[in-house]
N, C-alpha and C positions, 0 to 999 in steps of 0.2 A: 759112834764114838765122836768126840772132840778132838780135830786137828792139834796136836804140839805146839805150840807158838817156835817159832824161829827167833833168831838173835840178828841184827844185822847194824851195821856201823855207817853212819853218815861224817863226812868231812868235809864241812866247810873251809877251802882254802884260796879264796878266789881274792884274798886280801892283797892289798899292797905294803902296810905295815908302816905307813909313813911316821911312827915315833920310834925308829930302829934309826932312821936316818940312812940307810943302806943303799947302795946302788941295784940290787936284789932285791926281791918281797922278803920277809925274814924267815919263810917256811924254807926257803930254798938256801939259806945260810948253815956254813959248813960247823958241825958238832962230832968232833971226835970221828971225822974222816967220813963222816955221812952228812946230807941236810938234813934239815931238823925234822921234816915230814916223812923221812924213810925212817927215822927211829919211831916217830908216833905212828904209822901204818906197820911198821912191823910186830909193834905187841898186838895189833889186830889182827893181822895176818896169820899170826902164830897162835894164837888163841880157837878152839876148836869147837868152842859154843858159837862163836860168828862166821856166819852162813855167805856174808859177802857183804862189799863197801862201794860205797857212792860215794866220789871225792868232787865236789862243785870247783870248778877249773876255772878262772877268767880266760875271756876269747882271747885275748892279749899274752896270753901265756907263752913263753916261750922257753921258758924250762922245766916244764913236766915230763917231755916225751924223753928228755936227754937222761932219765931216771930209770935205772934198773925194773923198778919193783913198780914203776907205770905198767907193766905188762902182765904182772903178777895176774893168775887165774881167777883168784877172789875181788879183783878191782874193777869195778866202771866210773865211767868218768858221765859229767853234766854239767853244763855251762853255769858259772857263777851270776851271782845278782849283786844289783848295787851295794846292798848290805848284809850282815851275816846272815838275817831271818830269811830273805830273797833266795842266798845260795841253799840255805836249808830246804826251804818249800820245794826249790828246783830239785833238792836230792828227793826228797818224800815221794813227789810226784812220779820222777822218773822209777825209784823203789815201785810204785804202786802196779807197775808192769810185771812184778816178778815177785813178789810180797802178799801176803796175805795180809787184810785191815787188823787182826789181830796180834800182829807180831811185833814184837818190840824192836825197838829203832832206839840206838845209843848214837847221840851226838857229840863228837870232840872234837877239841880247837886242834886243827892243825900244826899249831905252836904250842902244843902241851906234850912233849916228847918224852919225858921222863915216866909217861903214864906206864903202871906197872901191870901184868897182867893177872896178879892178884887183887888191886884194885876192879878193875872189869870184870872177874870173877864173884868179887864182895859185894859189889852193886848187882850184878846180876843176882847172886841168892838171895839180898835182902830185897828185892822188888819184884821179882817174879810171880808172885802171889798177892804183890798191893793192888788196890783198883784203878789208881793213878799213874803212879811212876813214881819217879825223882830224880836225885843229882846226888853225885858226891860233893861234898861242901867241908870246910872247917870252921870251929868255933872260934869266934874273933879272940884272941887273948891281950893283944893288946889295948891301952887307951884309945878310945875313941874322939877324935874333934871335929866340930862342924867350923867351918872358915865361910867369912864372907867374902863377898866380891873381891877385896886386895888381901885375901888368903890371915888375914887376921883371925883369930879362933872367936868364933859367935857364942859356943857352947859346949861341953863335955858332954858326949851320948852316951848313955847307960851301955853296956856290950851286953848284958844278959839278954839272952835270946839271938844276938844278931852272930851270924855264920858268913864267911867267904862264900860267894857260889864259885865249884868248879865244872869242870866234866870229863867223863862224858855225862849228860843228863839223859835219860832212860824213859821212854814214852811208849806208847802203841801207837804204829802207825797212821792207823786214820785218826785217831782221837789229835795226835798234833798235826798231823795236816790240816785237820776243819779247824783246829785252834789258831795255827797260823794263818791260814786263810782268813779267818774272820779280823784278824788285828789287820792284815794286809790292807782287807776292804774298810775299814776303820782307819787308816792311816795311822797307825799306830805302829811306830819300829820298837820292836824287843827286842833288848840287849840278850836273852838268854831263851832256851824254848821253855823254862820253868813259868815264866813270865807270862807268856802265851797261854799256858795250863792255867793259870792261877786266874789272869783275867775272864776264865769262863766259868769262875768261881771254884775250882777245883784245889785242892791242896795236897801236892807234890812231897814226897818223904825225903828228909836232908838223911845222908849217908855218910858217916864219916871217913873221910878219906886220908891220904896220905901228905905230908907236909913238900913231901918232892915234887910233888904233881903242878909245876910251875909253868907259868903262859911265860913262852919268850915275848917281851915286849922293848926292853932295852938290852943296849948292848953289856951290860951288866948280867943279864939273864944266861947268856952265853955260857960264861964261866962257871955260874952257879950251877946250870944244867950239866954240865961236864960234870962235876961234882958227884951230881945224884947219879947219872949213869956209871960212873967209874964202881 
């Protein structure tokens, strides 16, 4: 009898969040009396389908160990890398010591604190029998413009078929590890896991998520996230 696949979460949290122009990395900024990353991790810790979580932490990080959630039994850590993709790959290599090759991995941005347990369950439900995997996403609703180097509109882009990529992005452990390693070997810095799978000729599935699953990038995003969390 084939083993039933487990579900794991990977959270790359080694970034500095330079666009926030804050004194500390954005994942440690306060949001409703908790840090951003605590909200993020709570969603995965509380989900019974998630067997364990691997968080990539910068070797210069001085904030992580001060968080109560850092000692949660579901959570392990590993050093982060220069880019998000390197951090994710480090997590996958660490995870390979405890997970099966065909287990599913949900990679989620540390700075997306409004992810709901319902969205996690919805993604898993839509992808558990999919041959490739996929990601939460939102169809583009606004008119899209392409700009030149001077921020002058060069064209209006047809939005039909365009989606905003979100996280989590869910793929099999062995397949995603191989795809990311192949990208690294070609010196291709991919911006998300789906892109790595696409470069292998695979076609991930887009699963519509919720608009509240925003990424904290600028200061205004904190206020918006507070509203969603309430």
